N, C-alpha and C positions, 0 to 999 in steps of 0.2 A: 511210754511205749511209742516207738516210731511206727508210722504207717507202713504197711507192707507194699512195696512197689509192685511185686509180682501179682498180688491179689487185686490191687486196684487196676493195674495194667490190663489184666484179663477181663475184668468187668467193663472197663471203659472201651476197650478194643471191640468187644462184642456189641455194645450199645451203639458205638459210632459206626461200625460196619453196617448196622441195620439202616442207617440213614445215608449210606454211601460215602462215608468219610473214613480216612485211615488215621489211626493213632500213630504218629511218626515218632514221638518221644514223650516220655513221662519222667519227671524228676520231682522228688520230694526232699525238701531240706528243712531242718529245724531252724527256727528264727525266734529265739527267746522261748516264750510259752506256746507259740503256735508253730504250725508247719506251713511252708509255702509249697503248693502243688502247681507245678508248671506242666502244662499240656500243650504239645505241638501237634496240630492236625493239618491234614491236606486232603485234596481230592482232585480228580481230573477236572480241568476247567478253573481251578483255583478257588479260593475262599475269600469273600469280601467281609467287611466289618459287620454287616448285618448278620451274616451267617455265623461269624465268630460269637456275636452276642447271643444268638439262639443256641449255639452249642454250649456256651458258658452256662446258660440257664439249665440246659439238659444235664450237663456234667455235675453242676452243683446239686441238682435234685438227686442224682445217683449217689453222690458223696454224703448227702445229708440223711439218706434212708439206710436202713439195715439191709444187708450186712456190712456195707462199706463204712457207715458212720462209726461203727465200733473200732475201726482202724485208727481213729484219731483220739489221742488222749485229751486234747483241748480243741481249740479253734484252728482253722486253717485259712489261708489266703489262696484263692484260686486265680491263676493266670493262664489264659488260653490264647494261643497265637498260631499263626501259620509259619512255616519255615522261612527263614530269611534267604536272601540271595546268596549268602555265603555257605549254605548247606551243600555239602558234597553230593554229587550225583553218583550213587553207588548201586542203586537197584533200577530195574527196567522201568518201574513206575516213575522214578525220579527223572529219568531221561525223557520218557514220554511227556511228562508234565512240563518239561523245558523245551518242547517243540517250538521252533521259531526263534529260539534264543541263541546267542553266540556263546560258545563254551570253549574252555581250554581243558583238555583231558590228558591224563597221564596213562599211557598204555602199559601193558604187562612187560614189554621189552624196554621200559623206561623212556621211550620216545614221548614227545609231547606234541599234540596236534591241536590246532585251533580251527574252528569252523562253526557253522550254523546247523543245529539239529533240525532235520526235516521229518523225522519219525523214529519210533522205537517200538518194536513188536517182535514177538517170536524169538527173543534172544538176540536180536540184531538192532544196532543203533545206526540210523542213516544220517550221515553228516555231509554237508557241502563245505568243502575245505575253502580256505581263504583264496586259493588259486582257482576256484570254480569247479574243481574236480569233486564228483560225488563218490562217497565211499560208504559201503555197508560193512560195519565193524561188529564182529561178534561181541556180545556183552562180556564174555569171559576174557576178552583181550583188553578190556578197559578197567583200569584200577579205580579211577574216580575222575569226575569232571567238576569243574567249577563254572557257574554262569558268570560271564563277563558283563559288567555294567556298561550299558550303552546310553549315552545322553542324547542321542539323536535317533529318530525312527529310521528304520531301514528304508532307503530310497526316498527319504524326505528331502525337500528342498531347504535351503538355509532359512527361508522365511517360516517354515513349519516347525523348526527346531525350538 
């Protein structure tokens, strides 16, 4: 019997919301006699390794207790992590959490923009374009964005890099 993603997703999402964390993704895969449960979590302000460890313990307790324990025919391996930098920005919370980051975004008209996110709220993403122009873009006009990796801090001198 394979574990039900829908049942586990609902239970974990509720429990994580109680502690101010969003369940971004849940994947369950069979791996021999066990199942691999991959949980991606995020929150405003980001998540560090200590918080991931705490959340891993909390999630394991939920999965080991009824009614979720009955979802697994055998043992499971739990992997908890935060989204990587390659996660597409598709929801307002993703854009908000990327404030200060350089992004490349595809718009609904297929144009591509590059700039630094300065805010995201009320269905608007505020971006300072590479030419210095500030734009307020309705979320509905953005298909998705990707955070661009920067190897130097913004405004850093060569000695600080």
